[in-house]
NUZA-42776 format. One record per residue (C-alpha): x, y, z; residue in three letters. Coordinates in steps of 0.001 Angstrom, whole numbers, plus 500000, padded with zeros to 6 digits. Layout:
// residues N
+--------+--------+--------+------+
!     c1 !     c2 !     c3 ! rest !
+--------+--------+--------+------+
!      X !      Y !      Z !  ala !
...
+--------+--------+--------+------+
// end
This chain:
// residues 353
+--------+--------+--------+------+
!     c1 !     c2 !     c3 ! rest !
+--------+--------+--------+------+
! 885059 ! 355315 ! 565449 !  unk !
! 888757 ! 355709 ! 566237 !  unk !
! 891315 ! 354212 ! 563847 !  unk !
! 892465 ! 350921 ! 565383 !  unk !
! 896162 ! 351552 ! 564929 !  unk !
! 897433 ! 354877 ! 563583 !  unk !
! 900446 ! 353886 ! 561513 !  unk !
! 903873 ! 355307 ! 560884 !  unk !
! 905049 ! 356031 ! 557342 !  unk !
! 908626 ! 355470 ! 556178 !  unk !
! 910188 ! 356206 ! 552788 !  unk !
! 913622 ! 354596 ! 552400 !  unk !
! 915737 ! 355930 ! 549510 !  unk !
! 912717 ! 356076 ! 547217 !  unk !
! 913237 ! 357016 ! 543577 !  unk !
! 910541 ! 357534 ! 540962 !  unk !
! 911255 ! 357732 ! 537246 !  unk !
! 908804 ! 358516 ! 534470 !  unk !
! 910724 ! 357311 ! 531444 !  unk !
! 913941 ! 359309 ! 531281 !  unk !
! 912617 ! 361901 ! 533745 !  unk !
! 913396 ! 361477 ! 537442 !  unk !
! 910570 ! 363020 ! 539473 !  unk !
! 911873 ! 361845 ! 542875 !  unk !
! 915665 ! 361252 ! 542922 !  unk !
! 916197 ! 359900 ! 546475 !  unk !
! 913561 ! 360443 ! 549143 !  unk !
! 913922 ! 359323 ! 552760 !  unk !
! 911498 ! 360464 ! 555445 !  unk !
! 909643 ! 359209 ! 558513 !  unk !
! 906164 ! 360248 ! 559648 !  unk !
! 905309 ! 359397 ! 563246 !  unk !
! 901973 ! 357757 ! 564125 !  unk !
! 899160 ! 360110 ! 565074 !  unk !
! 900655 ! 363204 ! 563422 !  unk !
! 899459 ! 365378 ! 560558 !  unk !
! 902304 ! 366024 ! 558127 !  unk !
! 901942 ! 368306 ! 555126 !  unk !
! 903857 ! 367934 ! 551880 !  unk !
! 904152 ! 371489 ! 550608 !  unk !
! 905701 ! 372959 ! 547502 !  unk !
! 905125 ! 374560 ! 544115 !  unk !
! 903641 ! 372735 ! 541157 !  unk !
! 905971 ! 370023 ! 539882 !  unk !
! 907938 ! 369683 ! 543145 !  unk !
! 907041 ! 365992 ! 543610 !  unk !
! 904554 ! 366212 ! 546482 !  unk !
! 901631 ! 364613 ! 544616 !  unk !
! 903870 ! 361870 ! 543180 !  unk !
! 905014 ! 361113 ! 546738 !  unk !
! 901400 ! 360891 ! 547937 !  unk !
! 900392 ! 358665 ! 545012 !  unk !
! 903264 ! 356278 ! 545777 !  unk !
! 902093 ! 356105 ! 549379 !  unk !
! 898544 ! 355400 ! 548201 !  unk !
! 899682 ! 352646 ! 545827 !  unk !
! 898571 ! 354568 ! 542723 !  unk !
! 902211 ! 354727 ! 541589 !  unk !
! 905060 ! 352343 ! 542398 !  unk !
! 908630 ! 353447 ! 543165 !  unk !
! 911415 ! 352780 ! 540683 !  unk !
! 913686 ! 352026 ! 543655 !  unk !
! 913603 ! 352055 ! 547457 !  unk !
! 910992 ! 350958 ! 549998 !  unk !
! 907774 ! 352323 ! 551514 !  unk !
! 906560 ! 351057 ! 554892 !  unk !
! 903211 ! 351694 ! 556599 !  unk !
! 902972 ! 350686 ! 560235 !  unk !
! 906258 ! 348805 ! 559857 !  unk !
! 904951 ! 346712 ! 556937 !  unk !
! 906649 ! 346847 ! 553539 !  unk !
! 903931 ! 347938 ! 551088 !  unk !
! 906231 ! 349025 ! 548263 !  unk !
! 904670 ! 346851 ! 545565 !  unk !
! 901243 ! 346216 ! 547089 !  unk !
! 898218 ! 347474 ! 545126 !  unk !
! 896161 ! 350338 ! 546528 !  unk !
! 893365 ! 348108 ! 547846 !  unk !
! 895807 ! 346083 ! 549981 !  unk !
! 897206 ! 349062 ! 551864 !  unk !
! 895615 ! 350253 ! 555067 !  unk !
! 895122 ! 353814 ! 553806 !  unk !
! 892179 ! 355947 ! 552701 !  unk !
! 892368 ! 358932 ! 550381 !  unk !
! 890390 ! 362164 ! 550143 !  unk !
! 890659 ! 363425 ! 546584 !  unk !
! 890770 ! 366985 ! 545328 !  unk !
! 887576 ! 366412 ! 543323 !  unk !
! 885804 ! 364660 ! 546274 !  unk !
! 884945 ! 361753 ! 543857 !  unk !
! 881431 ! 361300 ! 545268 !  unk !
! 878946 ! 359192 ! 543325 !  unk !
! 876350 ! 361771 ! 542143 !  unk !
! 873474 ! 359257 ! 542017 !  unk !
! 874054 ! 358070 ! 545599 !  unk !
! 872977 ! 359802 ! 548797 !  unk !
! 875569 ! 361065 ! 551254 !  unk !
! 874877 ! 358039 ! 553451 !  unk !
! 875298 ! 355606 ! 550569 !  unk !
! 878535 ! 357303 ! 549511 !  unk !
! 879974 ! 356875 ! 552991 !  unk !
! 878740 ! 353293 ! 553297 !  unk !
! 879982 ! 352226 ! 549862 !  unk !
! 883545 ! 351350 ! 550876 !  unk !
! 882347 ! 349456 ! 553936 !  unk !
! 879916 ! 347354 ! 551905 !  unk !
! 882589 ! 346733 ! 549248 !  unk !
! 884908 ! 345404 ! 551955 !  unk !
! 882291 ! 342795 ! 552917 !  unk !
! 880460 ! 344453 ! 555810 !  unk !
! 876726 ! 343702 ! 555944 !  unk !
! 874513 ! 346492 ! 554645 !  unk !
! 872872 ! 347258 ! 557993 !  unk !
! 876213 ! 347487 ! 559813 !  unk !
! 877722 ! 349556 ! 557002 !  unk !
! 874889 ! 352088 ! 557091 !  unk !
! 875073 ! 352317 ! 560879 !  unk !
! 878793 ! 353108 ! 560731 !  unk !
! 878186 ! 355513 ! 557855 !  unk !
! 875674 ! 357432 ! 559967 !  unk !
! 878266 ! 357630 ! 562757 !  unk !
! 880781 ! 358945 ! 560235 !  unk !
! 878419 ! 361672 ! 559042 !  unk !
! 877732 ! 362728 ! 562636 !  unk !
! 881465 ! 362830 ! 563261 !  unk !
! 881945 ! 365470 ! 560545 !  unk !
! 878865 ! 367474 ! 561560 !  unk !
! 876478 ! 366140 ! 558935 !  unk !
! 874097 ! 364144 ! 561113 !  unk !
! 870653 ! 364030 ! 559507 !  unk !
! 871961 ! 364848 ! 556016 !  unk !
! 872417 ! 361230 ! 554944 !  unk !
! 869425 ! 361211 ! 552533 !  unk !
! 870737 ! 364170 ! 550510 !  unk !
! 872387 ! 363771 ! 547117 !  unk !
! 875776 ! 365458 ! 546530 !  unk !
! 874076 ! 368080 ! 544330 !  unk !
! 871951 ! 369068 ! 547334 !  unk !
! 875032 ! 369740 ! 549477 !  unk !
! 877373 ! 372730 ! 549533 !  unk !
! 881010 ! 372351 ! 548529 !  unk !
! 882086 ! 372244 ! 552166 !  unk !
! 879470 ! 369609 ! 552987 !  unk !
! 880571 ! 367478 ! 550027 !  unk !
! 884136 ! 367689 ! 551265 !  unk !
! 883073 ! 366518 ! 554708 !  unk !
! 881205 ! 363565 ! 553155 !  unk !
! 884451 ! 362616 ! 551399 !  unk !
! 886341 ! 362834 ! 554708 !  unk !
! 883693 ! 360733 ! 556476 !  unk !
! 883846 ! 358110 ! 553708 !  unk !
! 887593 ! 357808 ! 554234 !  unk !
! 887476 ! 357790 ! 558042 !  unk !
! 884833 ! 355069 ! 558446 !  unk !
! 887286 ! 352595 ! 556914 !  unk !
! 889483 ! 353224 ! 559980 !  unk !
! 892751 ! 353444 ! 558027 !  unk !
! 896210 ! 353507 ! 559553 !  unk !
! 896906 ! 356574 ! 557409 !  unk !
! 894539 ! 359156 ! 555917 !  unk !
! 895774 ! 360808 ! 552708 !  unk !
! 894446 ! 364211 ! 551616 !  unk !
! 895272 ! 365513 ! 548135 !  unk !
! 894646 ! 369290 ! 547883 !  unk !
! 891376 ! 368711 ! 549764 !  unk !
! 890309 ! 372367 ! 549973 !  unk !
! 891269 ! 373669 ! 546536 !  unk !
! 887669 ! 373745 ! 545262 !  unk !
! 886369 ! 375838 ! 548162 !  unk !
! 886235 ! 379617 ! 548509 !  unk !
! 888629 ! 381342 ! 550913 !  unk !
! 886252 ! 381620 ! 553891 !  unk !
! 885064 ! 378019 ! 553573 !  unk !
! 888670 ! 376804 ! 553244 !  unk !
! 889494 ! 378330 ! 556613 !  unk !
! 886522 ! 376641 ! 558277 !  unk !
! 886996 ! 373200 ! 556735 !  unk !
! 890749 ! 373120 ! 557410 !  unk !
! 889964 ! 373812 ! 561077 !  unk !
! 887445 ! 370964 ! 561072 !  unk !
! 889972 ! 368560 ! 559536 !  unk !
! 892621 ! 369523 ! 562080 !  unk !
! 890177 ! 369191 ! 564986 !  unk !
! 889127 ! 365716 ! 563773 !  unk !
! 892724 ! 364578 ! 563413 !  unk !
! 893643 ! 365726 ! 566907 !  unk !
! 890492 ! 364261 ! 568445 !  unk !
! 890761 ! 360848 ! 566769 !  unk !
! 894555 ! 360646 ! 566659 !  unk !
! 894894 ! 359227 ! 563142 !  unk !
! 898003 ! 359688 ! 561004 !  unk !
! 897408 ! 362087 ! 558107 !  unk !
! 899522 ! 363034 ! 555098 !  unk !
! 898223 ! 366249 ! 553573 !  unk !
! 899284 ! 367694 ! 550206 !  unk !
! 898847 ! 371362 ! 549380 !  unk !
! 900560 ! 374267 ! 547645 !  unk !
! 898916 ! 376754 ! 550027 !  unk !
! 901319 ! 377966 ! 552705 !  unk !
! 898611 ! 379314 ! 555029 !  unk !
! 896814 ! 375974 ! 554880 !  unk !
! 900000 ! 374105 ! 555748 !  unk !
! 900818 ! 376434 ! 558639 !  unk !
! 897296 ! 376087 ! 560059 !  unk !
! 896898 ! 372290 ! 560080 !  unk !
! 900316 ! 370683 ! 560415 !  unk !
! 902379 ! 369097 ! 563154 !  unk !
! 905232 ! 369037 ! 560651 !  unk !
! 905708 ! 370555 ! 557203 !  unk !
! 907933 ! 369004 ! 554540 !  unk !
! 908746 ! 371558 ! 551846 !  unk !
! 909698 ! 369917 ! 548560 !  unk !
! 911617 ! 371292 ! 545602 !  unk !
! 912604 ! 369353 ! 542472 !  unk !
! 911616 ! 366046 ! 544087 !  unk !
! 913761 ! 366568 ! 547182 !  unk !
! 913154 ! 367789 ! 550725 !  unk !
! 914220 ! 371433 ! 550880 !  unk !
! 913432 ! 371713 ! 554616 !  unk !
! 911215 ! 370017 ! 557175 !  unk !
! 910099 ! 370966 ! 560652 !  unk !
! 907325 ! 372448 ! 562770 !  unk !
! 905386 ! 375299 ! 561128 !  unk !
! 906894 ! 377922 ! 563448 !  unk !
! 910398 ! 376602 ! 562792 !  unk !
! 910084 ! 376862 ! 559015 !  unk !
! 908534 ! 380305 ! 559205 !  unk !
! 910946 ! 381772 ! 561760 !  unk !
! 914105 ! 379923 ! 560687 !  unk !
! 914037 ! 379300 ! 556925 !  unk !
! 917099 ! 377470 ! 555652 !  unk !
! 917227 ! 379223 ! 552283 !  unk !
! 915828 ! 382108 ! 550271 !  unk !
! 913468 ! 379635 ! 548575 !  unk !
! 911985 ! 378535 ! 551923 !  unk !
! 911802 ! 382093 ! 553241 !  unk !
! 909857 ! 383304 ! 550222 !  unk !
! 907684 ! 380202 ! 549907 !  unk !
! 906637 ! 380172 ! 553588 !  unk !
! 905189 ! 383662 ! 553327 !  unk !
! 906729 ! 386586 ! 551490 !  unk !
! 910193 ! 387689 ! 552480 !  unk !
! 912607 ! 390421 ! 551475 !  unk !
! 916046 ! 388887 ! 550931 !  unk !
! 918864 ! 391393 ! 551393 !  unk !
! 922612 ! 391248 ! 551936 !  unk !
! 924151 ! 392248 ! 555257 !  unk !
! 927331 ! 391871 ! 557278 !  unk !
! 927574 ! 389910 ! 560525 !  unk !
! 929857 ! 392023 ! 562678 !  unk !
! 929510 ! 390213 ! 566010 !  unk !
! 928283 ! 386951 ! 567560 !  unk !
! 927241 ! 386435 ! 571171 !  unk !
! 925092 ! 383748 ! 572864 !  unk !
! 923686 ! 382435 ! 569581 !  unk !
! 922777 ! 385891 ! 568319 !  unk !
! 924370 ! 387815 ! 565486 !  unk !
! 924827 ! 391554 ! 565295 !  unk !
! 924055 ! 392415 ! 561685 !  unk !
! 924911 ! 395614 ! 559863 !  unk !
! 922848 ! 396961 ! 556958 !  unk !
! 924124 ! 400282 ! 555692 !  unk !
! 925096 ! 401263 ! 559242 !  unk !
! 921860 ! 400018 ! 560850 !  unk !
! 922755 ! 397527 ! 563600 !  unk !
! 920286 ! 394859 ! 564739 !  unk !
! 920459 ! 391596 ! 566725 !  unk !
! 919197 ! 388442 ! 565005 !  unk !
! 919045 ! 384870 ! 566303 !  unk !
! 921060 ! 382507 ! 564148 !  unk !
! 922252 ! 378937 ! 563672 !  unk !
! 925750 ! 378001 ! 562538 !  unk !
! 926574 ! 381650 ! 562019 !  unk !
! 929958 ! 383218 ! 561448 !  unk !
! 931222 ! 386730 ! 560904 !  unk !
! 931238 ! 388185 ! 557417 !  unk !
! 928798 ! 388701 ! 554528 !  unk !
! 925390 ! 387054 ! 554903 !  unk !
! 921878 ! 386939 ! 553492 !  unk !
! 918927 ! 388055 ! 555550 !  unk !
! 915231 ! 387152 ! 555091 !  unk !
! 912958 ! 389920 ! 556397 !  unk !
! 909196 ! 389461 ! 556625 !  unk !
! 907195 ! 392429 ! 555287 !  unk !
! 905553 ! 392998 ! 558697 !  unk !
! 908955 ! 393001 ! 560463 !  unk !
! 909953 ! 396312 ! 558861 !  unk !
! 909113 ! 399637 ! 560498 !  unk !
! 908935 ! 402968 ! 558681 !  unk !
! 909262 ! 406414 ! 560204 !  unk !
! 909879 ! 409935 ! 558863 !  unk !
! 913476 ! 410386 ! 557745 !  unk !
! 915493 ! 411859 ! 560597 !  unk !
! 919121 ! 411114 ! 559839 !  unk !
! 918892 ! 407372 ! 560378 !  unk !
! 921500 ! 404979 ! 559028 !  unk !
! 919240 ! 403055 ! 556635 !  unk !
! 916695 ! 404957 ! 554583 !  unk !
! 914656 ! 404711 ! 551427 !  unk !
! 911897 ! 406279 ! 549396 !  unk !
! 908289 ! 405113 ! 549196 !  unk !
! 907482 ! 404393 ! 545549 !  unk !
! 904041 ! 402800 ! 545986 !  unk !
! 901339 ! 402879 ! 548688 !  unk !
! 898269 ! 400611 ! 548794 !  unk !
! 895472 ! 400893 ! 551378 !  unk !
! 893962 ! 397452 ! 552135 !  unk !
! 891460 ! 398138 ! 554909 !  unk !
! 893315 ! 396844 ! 557960 !  unk !
! 896850 ! 397611 ! 556804 !  unk !
! 898915 ! 399558 ! 554306 !  unk !
! 901354 ! 397972 ! 551862 !  unk !
! 904411 ! 399826 ! 550668 !  unk !
! 907159 ! 399377 ! 548147 !  unk !
! 910245 ! 401195 ! 549378 !  unk !
! 913283 ! 401790 ! 547175 !  unk !
! 916570 ! 401382 ! 549068 !  unk !
! 920255 ! 400825 ! 548389 !  unk !
! 919571 ! 397102 ! 549067 !  unk !
! 916788 ! 396881 ! 546511 !  unk !
! 913038 ! 397442 ! 546727 !  unk !
! 911491 ! 396287 ! 550005 !  unk !
! 907887 ! 395153 ! 550388 !  unk !
! 906464 ! 396422 ! 553694 !  unk !
! 903181 ! 395671 ! 555494 !  unk !
! 902258 ! 398293 ! 558098 !  unk !
! 899167 ! 398195 ! 560387 !  unk !
! 899394 ! 401932 ! 561190 !  unk !
! 897032 ! 403308 ! 558576 !  unk !
! 896408 ! 406660 ! 560228 !  unk !
! 899891 ! 407891 ! 559324 !  unk !
! 900314 ! 406329 ! 555876 !  unk !
! 903254 ! 407601 ! 553846 !  unk !
! 902551 ! 408962 ! 550392 !  unk !
! 904676 ! 407993 ! 547367 !  unk !
! 907991 ! 409878 ! 547007 !  unk !
! 908259 ! 410266 ! 550807 !  unk !
! 911725 ! 409636 ! 552242 !  unk !
! 911543 ! 407224 ! 555184 !  unk !
! 913791 ! 405743 ! 557836 !  unk !
! 913832 ! 401929 ! 558018 !  unk !
! 913980 ! 399845 ! 561177 !  unk !
! 913302 ! 396241 ! 562166 !  unk !
! 911171 ! 394481 ! 564769 !  unk !
! 912570 ! 391672 ! 566903 !  unk !
! 910609 ! 388862 ! 565209 !  unk !
! 910384 ! 388026 ! 561523 !  unk !
! 914064 ! 388314 ! 560587 !  unk !
! 916283 ! 385324 ! 559892 !  unk !
! 919818 ! 384731 ! 558636 !  unk !
! 919599 ! 382288 ! 555719 !  unk !
! 923255 ! 382096 ! 554776 !  unk !
! 926569 ! 383249 ! 556230 !  unk !
+--------+--------+--------+------+
// end
């Protein structure tokens, strides 16, 4: 049950107004066939509006939307070759899992026997073979979510849309189901557009992440690229916590910058860098702490929290309070301890120079 033709998605200068309010000022993006792309951002950033325009549930105020090269800008939802998995699952409570999956096929004109046969294949595909006779109330949250995914996939859409699909699941189940969704997408090769506000979710499932802010693309790229090379303080903090501090770039060689923080020198990879004042994003687990021994950059521990497999610190420094995650629990520093600060090679990025 492989989608016949995984489609590309193109937004060309799309604008969306709600009365006097402009939710999406000017959006242009391309999603390649067979990829899973996540629209990520805080509440109100425009990601859900973008997905709804792609689904045909909203129409742009200007610009064009193409699916598989076809202009679908003003087509209604039922005339677009897309399927959507909703946040609420939207299963019919009085129908069995099998009937829920078969419903869209029967509505599209497929004979009942053929529809039920394909629905059974869809349930097997998502690991629910044999559970067709169960009602939604007899299924767990994760199983209901998989029924919703199967219902969408059996229609063999060019593009599968997923709107916060894991938000109703607990943390452990979210991890399992997101892995299942990613495995399905890679195995079947369909195009997927996935909306979430959860950074870990986006990092785990995506070929590409598009981070949105105020209806615009703040940065897009592979998960590792956004995490390791954030373009701004907003991206650095949104893609996992980051300490943003000022520094000076005192040297540049072979695409690396020598940065100076209070006399502490450290090499950092950079793009379009130049000497002078700069901003640095430092991941909490990229900071090392050691007993104060005359080092150039020091601080004082003001809070210590033991979290089982690591210790979290707040360290007061001349550059502000740093949040630090340290796996070495055996030698945890107590509050009011003076410490020397160092950096690891990975987890530090220049975000402005």
